DSSP file (Angstrom, degrees, kcal/mol; ACC not computed):
  #  RESIDUE AA STRUCTURE BP1 BP2  ACC     N-H-->O    O-->H-N    N-H-->O    O-->H-N    TCO  KAPPA ALPHA  PHI   PSI    X-CA   Y-CA   Z-CA
    1    1 A M              0   0    0      0, 0.0     2,-0.1     0, 0.0    78,-0.1   0.000 360.0 360.0 360.0 138.1    0.0    0.0    0.0
    2    2 A T        -     0   0    0     76,-0.6     3,-0.1     1,-0.1    76,-0.0  -0.412 360.0 -85.7 -86.5 167.0    1.3    3.5   -0.9
    3    3 A R        -     0   0    0      1,-0.1    77,-0.3    -2,-0.1    -1,-0.1  -0.359  54.6 -92.8 -67.4 151.6    1.2    6.5    1.4
    4    4 A P        -     0   0    0      0, 0.0     2,-0.4     0, 0.0    77,-0.3  -0.379  37.0-124.3 -64.2 144.3   -2.0    8.5    1.4
    5    5 A R  E     -a   81   0A   0     75,-3.0    77,-2.9    -3,-0.1     2,-0.5  -0.746  21.0-140.1 -86.8 136.8   -2.1   11.5   -1.0
    6    6 A L  E     +a   82   0A   0     -2,-0.4    33,-2.5    33,-0.2     2,-0.3  -0.866  27.3 172.4-101.5 130.6   -2.9   14.8    0.7
    7    7 A A  E     -aB  83  38A   0     75,-2.8    77,-2.4    -2,-0.5     2,-0.4  -0.938  21.6-145.0-135.2 157.6   -5.2   17.2   -1.1
    8    8 A V  E     -aB  84  37A   0     29,-2.5    29,-1.7    -2,-0.3     2,-0.3  -0.935  14.9-169.6-121.4 146.9   -6.9   20.5   -0.4
    9    9 A R  E     -aB  85  36A   0     75,-2.2    77,-2.7    -2,-0.4     2,-0.5  -0.977  15.1-132.7-138.5 150.1  -10.3   21.6   -1.6
   10   10 A A  E     -a   86   0A   0     25,-2.7     2,-1.0    -2,-0.3    77,-0.2  -0.898   1.6-156.1-110.0 126.0  -12.2   24.9   -1.6
   11   11 A A  E     -a   87   0A   0     75,-3.1    77,-2.0    -2,-0.5     2,-0.7  -0.841  25.4-177.4 -94.9  96.0  -15.8   25.4   -0.5
   12   12 A I  E     -a   88   0A   0     -2,-1.0     7,-2.1     7,-0.3     2,-0.4  -0.872   6.6-168.6-104.2 114.5  -16.6   28.6   -2.4
   13   13 A L  E     +D   18   0B   0     75,-0.8     2,-0.4    -2,-0.7    77,-0.3  -0.864   9.6 173.8-102.3 135.4  -20.1   30.0   -1.8
   14   14 A R  E >  S-D   17   0B   0      3,-2.6     3,-1.2    -2,-0.4    -2,-0.0  -0.955  77.7 -12.1-140.1 120.3  -21.4   32.8   -4.0
   15   15 A N  T 3  S-     0   0    0     -2,-0.4     3,-0.1     1,-0.3    -1,-0.1   0.896 129.4 -57.4  54.2  41.5  -25.0   34.0   -3.6
   16   16 A D  T 3  S+     0   0    0      1,-0.2     2,-0.4    96,-0.1    97,-0.4   0.712 114.1 121.2  61.8  24.6  -25.6   30.9   -1.5
   17   17 A R  E <   -D   14   0B   0     -3,-1.2    -3,-2.6    95,-0.1     2,-0.4  -0.955  56.7-137.6-117.3 138.9  -24.4   28.6   -4.3
   18   18 A L  E     -DE  13 111B   0     93,-3.5    93,-3.0    -2,-0.4     2,-0.5  -0.807  16.9-123.9 -99.9 130.2  -21.5   26.2   -4.0
   19   19 A L  E     + E   0 110B   0     -7,-2.1    -7,-0.3    -2,-0.4     2,-0.3  -0.620  35.0 179.9 -75.4 121.4  -18.9   25.8   -6.8
   20   20 A M  E     - E   0 109B   0     89,-3.1    89,-2.2    -2,-0.5     2,-0.3  -0.904   6.9-162.9-120.3 150.2  -18.7   22.2   -7.8
   21   21 A V  E     -FE  33 108B   0     12,-3.4    12,-2.5    -2,-0.3     2,-0.4  -0.927  13.9-151.0-131.5 156.3  -16.5   20.7  -10.5
   22   22 A N  E     + E   0 107B   0     85,-2.0    84,-2.7    -2,-0.3    85,-1.3  -0.992  16.9 172.3-125.8 122.7  -16.3   17.5  -12.5
   23   23 A A        +     0   0    0     -2,-0.4     9,-0.1     8,-0.3    -1,-0.1   0.110  30.9 128.3-118.9  20.1  -12.8   16.5  -13.6
   24   24 A Y    >   -     0   0    0      7,-0.2     3,-1.7     5,-0.2     5,-0.2  -0.685  65.6-113.6 -80.3 122.7  -13.3   13.0  -15.0
   25   25 A P  G >  S+     0   0    0      0, 0.0     3,-1.2     0, 0.0    -1,-0.1  -0.223  96.0   6.2 -56.9 138.6  -11.8   12.9  -18.5
   26   26 A G  G 3  S-     0   0    0      1,-0.3    -3,-0.0     2,-0.1    -2,-0.0   0.726 123.4 -76.7  63.4  21.4  -14.3   12.5  -21.3
   27   27 A R  G <  S+     0   0    0     -3,-1.7    -1,-0.3     1,-0.1    -4,-0.0   0.877  80.3 158.8  55.4  40.4  -17.2   12.8  -18.9
   28   28 A Q    <   +     0   0    0     -3,-1.2     2,-0.3    -4,-0.2    -1,-0.1   0.716  60.9  32.3 -65.6 -21.6  -16.6    9.3  -17.7
   29   29 A S        -     0   0    0     -5,-0.2    -5,-0.2     2,-0.1    -1,-0.0  -0.965  59.8-146.7-139.5 152.1  -18.4    9.9  -14.4
   30   30 A D        +     0   0    0     -2,-0.3     2,-0.4     2,-0.1    90,-0.3   0.133  63.2 123.8 -99.1  18.5  -21.2   12.0  -13.0
   31   31 A L        -     0   0    0     88,-0.1    -8,-0.3    90,-0.1     2,-0.3  -0.697  44.2-163.3 -85.8 128.0  -19.4   12.4   -9.7
   32   32 A W  B     +g  121   0C   0     88,-2.4    90,-1.6    -2,-0.4     2,-0.3  -0.754  12.8 168.3-110.0 154.4  -18.8   16.0   -8.6
   33   33 A C  B     -F   21   0B   0    -12,-2.5   -12,-3.4    -2,-0.3     3,-0.1  -0.900  40.0 -79.1-149.8 179.0  -16.5   17.5   -6.0
   34   34 A L        -     0   0    0     88,-0.3   -14,-0.2    -2,-0.3   -23,-0.1  -0.522  56.0 -95.5 -79.8 152.4  -15.0   20.8   -4.8
   35   35 A P  S    S+     0   0    0      0, 0.0   -25,-2.7     0, 0.0     2,-0.3  -0.400  78.5  84.5 -66.9 147.7  -12.2   22.4   -6.8
   36   36 A G  E     -B    9   0A   0     16,-0.3     2,-0.3   -27,-0.2   -27,-0.2  -0.939  44.3-168.9 151.1-169.3   -8.7   21.7   -5.5
   37   37 A G  E     -B    8   0A   0    -29,-1.7   -29,-2.5    -2,-0.3    15,-0.1  -0.975  38.1  -9.1 175.7-163.5   -6.0   19.1   -5.7
   38   38 A G  E     -B    7   0A   0     -2,-0.3     2,-0.4   -31,-0.2   -31,-0.3  -0.178  57.4-120.7 -65.0 144.5   -2.8   17.6   -4.5
   39   39 A V        -     0   0    0    -33,-2.5   -33,-0.2    13,-0.0    -1,-0.1  -0.680  19.5-148.9 -85.9 133.2   -0.5   19.4   -2.0
   40   40 A E    >   -     0   0    0     -2,-0.4     3,-1.1     4,-0.2     8,-0.1  -0.833  26.9-107.2 -98.8 140.0    3.0   20.2   -3.0
   41   41 A P  T 3  S+     0   0    0      0, 0.0     3,-0.1     0, 0.0    -1,-0.1  -0.291  98.8  32.6 -66.0 151.2    5.7   20.2   -0.3
   42   42 A G  T 3  S+     0   0    0      1,-0.3     2,-0.4     0, 0.0    99,-0.0   0.341  99.5  93.1  87.5  -6.1    7.2   23.5    0.9
   43   43 A Q  S <  S-     0   0    0     -3,-1.1    -1,-0.3     1,-0.0     0, 0.0  -0.905  79.1-112.3-115.2 147.7    3.9   25.5    0.4
   44   44 A S     >  -     0   0    0     -2,-0.4     4,-2.4     1,-0.1     5,-0.2  -0.266  33.1-106.5 -68.2 164.3    1.3   26.1    3.1
   45   45 A L  H  > S+     0   0    0      1,-0.2     4,-2.4     2,-0.2     5,-0.2   0.929 122.0  49.5 -59.5 -46.3   -2.1   24.4    2.7
   46   46 A P  H  > S+     0   0    0      0, 0.0     4,-2.7     0, 0.0    -1,-0.2   0.903 109.7  51.6 -61.5 -38.9   -3.7   27.8    1.7
   47   47 A E  H  > S+     0   0    0      1,-0.2     4,-2.1     2,-0.2    -2,-0.2   0.923 111.0  48.2 -61.4 -43.1   -1.0   28.5   -0.8
   48   48 A N  H  X S+     0   0    0     -4,-2.4     4,-2.8     1,-0.2    -1,-0.2   0.909 112.0  49.7 -61.1 -42.3   -1.6   25.1   -2.4
   49   49 A L  H  X S+     0   0    0     -4,-2.4     4,-2.7     2,-0.2     5,-0.3   0.908 108.4  51.4 -66.9 -42.3   -5.3   25.7   -2.4
   50   50 A I  H  X S+     0   0    0     -4,-2.7     4,-1.9     1,-0.2    -1,-0.2   0.925 113.9  45.8 -58.6 -44.9   -5.0   29.1   -4.1
   51   51 A R  H  X S+     0   0    0     -4,-2.1     4,-2.4    -5,-0.2    -2,-0.2   0.939 113.5  48.0 -63.4 -48.8   -2.8   27.5   -6.8
   52   52 A E  H  X S+     0   0    0     -4,-2.8     4,-2.1     1,-0.2   -16,-0.3   0.903 111.8  48.5 -62.8 -43.2   -5.1   24.5   -7.4
   53   53 A V  H  X>S+     0   0    0     -4,-2.7     4,-2.5     1,-0.2     6,-0.7   0.907 112.0  49.9 -65.2 -40.4   -8.2   26.6   -7.6
   54   54 A A  H  X5S+     0   0    0     -4,-1.9     4,-1.5    -5,-0.3    -2,-0.2   0.911 111.3  49.8 -62.8 -41.7   -6.6   28.9  -10.1
   55   55 A E  H  <5S+     0   0    0     -4,-2.4    47,-1.7     1,-0.2    49,-0.3   0.878 119.7  36.0 -63.9 -38.4   -5.4   26.0  -12.2
   56   56 A E  H  <5S+     0   0    0     -4,-2.1    49,-0.2    -5,-0.2    -2,-0.2   0.756 137.2  12.3 -89.0 -25.5   -8.8   24.4  -12.3
   57   57 A T  H  <5S-     0   0    0     -4,-2.5    42,-2.7    -5,-0.2    -3,-0.2   0.580  86.2-122.8-128.9 -16.7  -11.1   27.4  -12.5
   58   58 A G     << +     0   0    0     -4,-1.5     2,-0.2    -5,-0.7    -4,-0.2   0.503  69.1 133.7  79.1   3.9   -9.1   30.5  -13.3
   59   59 A L        -     0   0    0     -6,-0.7     2,-0.5    40,-0.2    -1,-0.3  -0.596  53.2-138.2 -91.3 148.5  -10.5   32.1  -10.1
   60   60 A S        -     0   0    0     -2,-0.2    31,-2.9    32,-0.1    32,-0.6  -0.897  30.9-175.8-100.0 132.7   -8.5   33.9   -7.4
   61   61 A I  E     -C   90   0A   0     -2,-0.5     2,-0.5    29,-0.3    29,-0.2  -0.860  28.9-137.9-127.5 160.9   -9.6   33.1   -3.9
   62   62 A A  E     -C   89   0A   0     27,-2.7    27,-2.3    -2,-0.3     2,-0.4  -0.984  32.8-131.7-111.6 130.5   -9.0   34.0   -0.3
   63   63 A V  E     -C   88   0A   0     -2,-0.5    25,-0.3    25,-0.2     2,-0.1  -0.686  27.3-179.7 -91.7 132.6   -8.8   30.9    2.0
   64   64 A G  E     -     0   0A   0     23,-3.5    -1,-0.1    -2,-0.4    24,-0.1   0.032  42.1 -32.8-104.5-146.4  -10.7   30.8    5.2
   65   65 A A  E     -     0   0A   0     21,-0.1    22,-3.2     1,-0.1    -1,-0.3  -0.397  61.2-106.9 -78.0 149.2  -11.0   28.2    8.0
   66   66 A P  E     +C   86   0A   0      0, 0.0    70,-3.0     0, 0.0    20,-0.3  -0.529  36.5 176.1 -69.5 143.1  -10.9   24.4    7.4
   67   67 A I  E     +     0   0A   0     18,-3.4     2,-0.3     1,-0.3    19,-0.2   0.562  56.3  19.6-124.4 -15.9  -14.4   22.9    7.8
   68   68 A L  E     -C   85   0A   0     17,-1.5    17,-3.2    68,-0.0     2,-0.5  -0.974  48.1-153.5-160.2 139.5  -14.0   19.2    7.0
   69   69 A V  E     -C   84   0A   0     -2,-0.3     2,-0.4    15,-0.2    15,-0.2  -0.980  25.4-174.9-111.1 125.6  -11.4   16.4    6.7
   70   70 A N  E     -C   83   0A   0     13,-2.8    13,-3.6    -2,-0.5     2,-0.4  -0.953   6.2-168.1-124.5 142.1  -12.5   13.7    4.3
   71   71 A E  E     +C   82   0A   0     -2,-0.4     2,-0.3    11,-0.2    11,-0.2  -0.987  10.7 166.7-130.9 136.7  -10.8   10.4    3.6
   72   72 A F  E     +C   81   0A   0      9,-2.5     9,-3.1    -2,-0.4     2,-0.3  -0.989   5.5 179.6-146.7 157.9  -11.3    7.9    0.8
   73   73 A H  E     -C   80   0A   0     -2,-0.3     7,-0.3     7,-0.2     3,-0.1  -0.976  29.9-133.1-152.9 164.4   -9.6    4.9   -0.7
   74   74 A D  E  >> -C   79   0A   0      5,-3.0     4,-2.4    -2,-0.3     5,-0.7  -0.910  19.2-167.4-119.3  97.0   -9.7    2.2   -3.3
   75   75 A P  T  45S+     0   0    0      0, 0.0    -1,-0.1     0, 0.0     5,-0.0   0.842  87.0  50.8 -57.0 -35.2   -8.8   -1.0   -1.5
   76   76 A A  T  45S+     0   0    0      1,-0.2    -2,-0.0    -3,-0.1     0, 0.0   0.893 120.5  32.8 -71.1 -38.9   -8.3   -2.9   -4.8
   77   77 A G  T  45S-     0   0    0     -3,-0.3    -1,-0.2     2,-0.1     3,-0.1   0.591 102.8-124.5 -95.1 -11.5   -6.0   -0.3   -6.3
   78   78 A G  T  <5 +     0   0    0     -4,-2.4   -76,-0.6     1,-0.3     2,-0.3   0.493  58.7 146.2  83.0   2.7   -4.3    0.8   -3.1
   79   79 A F  E   < + C   0  74A   0     -5,-0.7    -5,-3.0   -78,-0.1     2,-0.3  -0.563  19.6 174.3 -77.1 137.2   -5.2    4.5   -3.7
   80   80 A H  E     - C   0  73A   0    -77,-0.3   -75,-3.0    -7,-0.3     2,-0.4  -0.979   3.9-178.0-144.2 126.8   -5.8    6.5   -0.5
   81   81 A Q  E     -aC   5  72A   0     -9,-3.1    -9,-2.5    -2,-0.3     2,-0.5  -0.978  16.5-157.1-131.4 143.4   -6.5   10.2   -0.3
   82   82 A V  E     -aC   6  71A   0    -77,-2.9   -75,-2.8    -2,-0.4     2,-0.5  -0.983  15.2-160.4-115.8 119.7   -7.1   12.7    2.6
   83   83 A D  E     -aC   7  70A   0    -13,-3.6   -13,-2.8    -2,-0.5     2,-0.6  -0.871   5.8-159.2-101.6 130.7   -8.9   15.9    1.6
   84   84 A L  E     -aC   8  69A   0    -77,-2.4   -75,-2.2    -2,-0.5     2,-0.5  -0.956  15.7-155.7-106.3 116.7   -8.7   19.0    3.8
   85   85 A I  E     -aC   9  68A   0    -17,-3.2   -18,-3.4    -2,-0.6   -17,-1.5  -0.834  11.8-173.3-103.5 125.4  -11.7   21.2    2.9
   86   86 A F  E     -aC  10  66A   0    -77,-2.7   -75,-3.1    -2,-0.5     2,-0.2  -0.850  28.3-115.0-113.8 147.4  -11.4   24.9    3.6
   87   87 A R  E     +a   11   0A   0    -22,-3.2   -23,-3.5    -2,-0.3     2,-0.3  -0.561  43.7 178.4 -68.3 146.8  -14.0   27.7    3.3
   88   88 A A  E     -aC  12  63A   0    -77,-2.0   -75,-0.8   -25,-0.3     2,-0.3  -0.986  18.0-155.9-148.7 155.8  -12.9   30.2    0.6
   89   89 A R  E     - C   0  62A   0    -27,-2.3   -27,-2.7    -2,-0.3     2,-0.2  -0.946  34.6 -94.8-130.7 156.0  -14.3   33.3   -0.9
   90   90 A L  E     - C   0  61A   0     -2,-0.3     3,-0.3   -77,-0.3   -29,-0.3  -0.486  23.8-145.8 -68.2 134.5  -13.7   34.9   -4.3
   91   91 A A  S    S+     0   0    0    -31,-2.9     2,-0.4     1,-0.3   -30,-0.2   0.838  96.4  25.5 -70.1 -32.7  -10.9   37.5   -4.1
   92   92 A D        +     0   0    0    -32,-0.6     3,-0.4     3,-0.1    -1,-0.3  -0.874  66.9 178.5-133.9  99.7  -12.8   39.5   -6.8
   93   93 A D  S    S+     0   0    0     -2,-0.4     3,-0.2    -3,-0.3    -1,-0.1   0.612  70.0  76.2 -77.7 -11.9  -16.5   38.8   -6.8
   94   94 A A  S    S+     0   0    0      1,-0.2     2,-0.7     2,-0.0    -1,-0.2   0.928  99.9  35.4 -67.8 -45.0  -17.2   41.4   -9.6
   95   95 A A        +     0   0    0     -3,-0.4     2,-0.7     2,-0.1    -1,-0.2  -0.887  66.0 173.3-118.1 103.6  -15.9   39.3  -12.5
   96   96 A V        +     0   0    0     -2,-0.7     2,-0.5    -3,-0.2   -37,-0.1  -0.867  10.1 157.9-113.2  99.5  -16.5   35.5  -12.2
   97   97 A T        -     0   0    0     -2,-0.7     2,-0.4   -39,-0.1    -2,-0.1  -0.973  29.1-147.3-120.6 115.1  -15.5   33.8  -15.4
   98   98 A L        +     0   0    0     -2,-0.5     2,-0.3     2,-0.0   -40,-0.2  -0.676  30.3 152.0 -85.5 130.9  -14.8   30.1  -15.0
   99   99 A N        -     0   0    0    -42,-2.7   -40,-0.2    -2,-0.4    -2,-0.0  -0.942  41.6-128.0-147.2 169.8  -12.2   28.5  -17.2
  100  100 A D    >   +     0   0    0     -2,-0.3     3,-1.4     1,-0.1   -44,-0.2  -0.755  22.4 177.8-125.3  83.1   -9.8   25.6  -16.9
  101  101 A P  T 3  S+     0   0    0      0, 0.0   -45,-0.1     0, 0.0    -1,-0.1   0.796  84.2  45.9 -57.2 -30.7   -6.2   26.8  -17.7
  102  102 A E  T 3  S-     0   0    0    -47,-1.7   -46,-0.1     3,-0.0   -47,-0.1   0.495 107.2-121.4 -93.6  -4.4   -4.8   23.3  -17.0
  103  103 A G  S <  S+     0   0    0     -3,-1.4   -47,-0.1   -48,-0.3     3,-0.1   0.858  78.8 115.7  69.4  35.3   -7.4   21.3  -19.0
  104  104 A V        +     0   0    0    -49,-0.3     2,-0.3     1,-0.1   -48,-0.1   0.828  57.5  62.2-101.5 -44.9   -8.4   19.3  -15.9
  105  105 A V        +     0   0    0    -49,-0.2   -82,-0.3     1,-0.1     3,-0.1  -0.677  48.8 179.5 -91.7 135.6  -12.1   20.2  -15.3
  106  106 A N        +     0   0    0    -84,-2.7     2,-0.3    -2,-0.3   -83,-0.2   0.599  69.3  28.7-107.9 -14.5  -14.7   19.5  -17.9
  107  107 A R  E     -E   22   0B   0    -85,-1.3   -85,-2.0     2,-0.0     2,-0.3  -0.999  58.1-165.3-147.5 145.0  -17.8   20.9  -16.1
  108  108 A F  E     -E   21   0B   0     -2,-0.3     2,-0.3   -87,-0.2   -87,-0.2  -0.931   8.3-177.7-123.3 150.0  -18.6   23.5  -13.5
  109  109 A A  E     -E   20   0B   0    -89,-2.2   -89,-3.1    -2,-0.3     2,-0.8  -0.971  24.1-149.0-148.2 135.8  -21.8   24.0  -11.5
  110  110 A W  E     -E   19   0B   0     -2,-0.3     2,-0.4   -91,-0.2   -91,-0.2  -0.893  36.5-165.5 -97.9 101.9  -22.9   26.6   -9.0
  111  111 A A  E     -E   18   0B   0    -93,-3.0   -93,-3.5    -2,-0.8     2,-0.1  -0.738  16.2-144.8-100.9 134.0  -25.2   24.4   -6.8
  112  112 A T     >  -     0   0    0     -2,-0.4     4,-2.2   -95,-0.2   -95,-0.1  -0.332  39.8-100.3 -75.9 171.8  -27.7   25.4   -4.2
  113  113 A R  H  > S+     0   0    0    -97,-0.4     4,-0.9     1,-0.2    -1,-0.1   0.897 128.2  50.0 -61.9 -38.2  -28.1   23.2   -1.2
  114  114 A A  H >> S+     0   0    0      1,-0.2     3,-0.6     2,-0.2     4,-0.6   0.904 108.4  52.5 -66.3 -41.3  -31.2   21.7   -2.9
  115  115 A D  H >> S+     0   0    0      1,-0.2     3,-1.5     2,-0.2     4,-0.9   0.895 102.1  60.5 -58.9 -40.1  -29.3   21.1   -6.1
  116  116 A L  H 3< S+     0   0    0     -4,-2.2     3,-0.4     1,-0.3    -1,-0.2   0.809  94.3  63.4 -61.5 -30.0  -26.6   19.3   -4.2
  117  117 A R  H << S+     0   0    0     -4,-0.9    -1,-0.3    -3,-0.6    -2,-0.2   0.791 111.3  37.3 -64.3 -26.5  -29.2   16.7   -3.0
  118  118 A T  H << S+     0   0    0     -3,-1.5     2,-0.6    -4,-0.6    -1,-0.2   0.489 100.6  87.0-103.6  -5.3  -29.7   15.7   -6.6
  119  119 A L  S  < S-     0   0    0     -4,-0.9     2,-0.5    -3,-0.4   -88,-0.1  -0.848  82.2-125.1 -98.1 122.3  -26.0   16.0   -7.8
  120  120 A R        +     0   0    0     -2,-0.6   -88,-2.4   -90,-0.3     2,-0.3  -0.544  53.1 151.4 -68.6 120.5  -23.9   12.9   -7.2
  121  121 A H  B     -g   32   0C   0     -2,-0.5   -88,-0.2   -90,-0.2     5,-0.1  -0.935  35.2 -98.0-147.9 164.7  -21.0   14.2   -5.1
  122  122 A K  S    S+     0   0    0    -90,-1.6   -88,-0.3    -2,-0.3     2,-0.1  -0.977  87.6  43.0-134.5 148.1  -18.4   13.4   -2.5
  123  123 A P  S >  S-     0   0    0      0, 0.0     3,-1.6     0, 0.0     4,-0.2   0.603  72.9-143.7 -75.7 161.2  -18.0   13.8    0.4
  124  124 A A  T 3  S+     0   0    0      1,-0.3     3,-0.4    -2,-0.1     4,-0.2   0.824  97.6  49.8 -62.3 -34.4  -21.4   12.8    1.5
  125  125 A M  T 3> S+     0   0    0      1,-0.2     4,-1.9     2,-0.1    -1,-0.3   0.157  76.0 115.6 -93.3  21.3  -21.6   15.3    4.4
  126  126 A L  H <> S+     0   0    0     -3,-1.6     4,-3.0     1,-0.2     5,-0.2   0.916  72.7  50.2 -57.0 -49.8  -20.5   18.2    2.2
  127  127 A A  H  > S+     0   0    0     -3,-0.4     4,-2.7     1,-0.2     5,-0.3   0.909 109.9  51.4 -58.5 -43.3  -23.7   20.2    2.5
  128  128 A R  H  > S+     0   0    0      1,-0.2     4,-0.6    -4,-0.2    -1,-0.2   0.898 114.4  43.5 -61.2 -40.4  -23.7   19.9    6.3
  129  129 A A  H  < S+     0   0    0     -4,-1.9    -2,-0.2     2,-0.2    -1,-0.2   0.919 117.3  44.8 -71.2 -43.9  -20.1   21.1    6.5
  130  130 A V  H  < S+     0   0    0     -4,-3.0    -2,-0.2     1,-0.2    -3,-0.2   0.932 122.1  34.4 -69.9 -46.8  -20.5   24.0    4.0
  131  131 A W  H  < S+     0   0    0     -4,-2.7    -1,-0.2    -5,-0.2    -2,-0.2   0.435 104.3  91.2 -92.1   2.2  -23.8   25.4    5.2
  132  132 A G  S  < S-     0   0    0     -4,-0.6    -3,-0.1    -5,-0.3    -4,-0.0  -0.293  78.9-125.3 -84.4 177.5  -23.1   24.7    8.9
  133  133 A Q  S    S+     0   0    0     -2,-0.1     2,-0.2     2,-0.0    -4,-0.1   0.337  70.6 110.9-106.4   5.3  -21.4   27.0   11.3
  134  134 A H        +     0   0    0     -5,-0.1     2,-0.3   -67,-0.1    -2,-0.1  -0.503  37.3 172.5 -86.3 150.6  -18.6   24.8   12.5
  135  135 A A        -     0   0    0     -2,-0.2     2,-0.3   -49,-0.0   -68,-0.2  -0.977  22.9-132.7-147.6 157.3  -14.9   25.3   11.7
  136  136 A A        -     0   0    0    -70,-3.0     2,-0.2    -2,-0.3   -68,-0.0  -0.695  32.9 -99.7-104.6 162.9  -11.7   23.7   12.8
  137  137 A W        -     0   0    0     -2,-0.3     2,-0.4   -72,-0.1    -1,-0.1  -0.524  31.2-160.8 -77.9 150.4   -8.6   25.5   13.9
  138  138 A Y        -     0   0    0     -2,-0.2   -73,-0.0   -73,-0.0     0, 0.0  -0.970   6.0-161.6-134.7 121.5   -5.7   25.9   11.4
  139  139 A D        -     0   0    0     -2,-0.4     3,-0.1     1,-0.0    -2,-0.0  -0.901  32.0-121.6-100.3 112.0   -2.2   26.7   12.6
  140  140 A P        -     0   0    0      0, 0.0    -1,-0.0     0, 0.0   -96,-0.0   0.010  38.5 -74.2 -58.1 159.7   -0.3   28.0    9.5
  141  141 A L        -     0   0    0      1,-0.0     2,-0.3   -99,-0.0   -97,-0.1  -0.242  56.7-175.9 -53.5 131.0    2.9   26.5    8.1
  142  142 A E        -     0   0    0     -3,-0.1     2,-0.2     3,-0.0    -1,-0.0  -0.937  28.2-109.7-129.8 153.2    5.9   27.1   10.3
  143  143 A R        -     0   0    0     -2,-0.3     2,-0.3     1,-0.1     0, 0.0  -0.570  42.9-104.4 -75.7 146.4    9.6   26.4   10.0
  144  144 A I        -     0   0    0     -2,-0.2     2,-0.6     1,-0.0    -1,-0.1  -0.560  32.3-141.9 -71.0 131.9   10.9   23.7   12.4
  145  145 A V              0   0    0     -2,-0.3    -1,-0.0     1,-0.1    -3,-0.0  -0.868 360.0 360.0 -98.4 124.5   12.9   25.4   15.2
  146  146 A R              0   0    0     -2,-0.6    -1,-0.1     0, 0.0    -2,-0.0   0.398 360.0 360.0-106.3 360.0   15.9   23.4   16.3
C-alpha cells in the first residue's frame, strides 16, 4: 500500500451557491467535487489551495477556515487520499468567469443546497459542512525550530 495522498479543496459560496467541478476525462463519471487538488511540499495548505483553484477554475480566492477532513480509498487499487476542505471566498466577486487553464475540469456548476441533493458528489456530508457554522482550527505552516 502506498502512502495517502494529501489534497486541499475549496468550499466557495457565491449567492448561497457552492462551486462544484467534474474532472473526469471524457465525462466518464457524473461524480462532482469541490475544486482543489494535491498538496506540493514547501507550500502552506492555503498556498496550495490558491494555486489548485486557479489551475482548475481560473479564479482567485482568499482561503478561510478548514471545515472538513475527508478520507477515501480504493482497496483494490491501493489509492488512499485525505482531503482537507477549507472555506474560501472569491478574491474579486465582480468578475466571475470560470475557465480551466490546466485542462483538468470539464464541467462547472454553482449548486444550491437543494441542487446538491440531486447531484452525485463526494464527500457525503459536504452540505452539512458547507452550510453549517462549524470550523476547525488551522495553525499556519511554520519552520521547524531546532
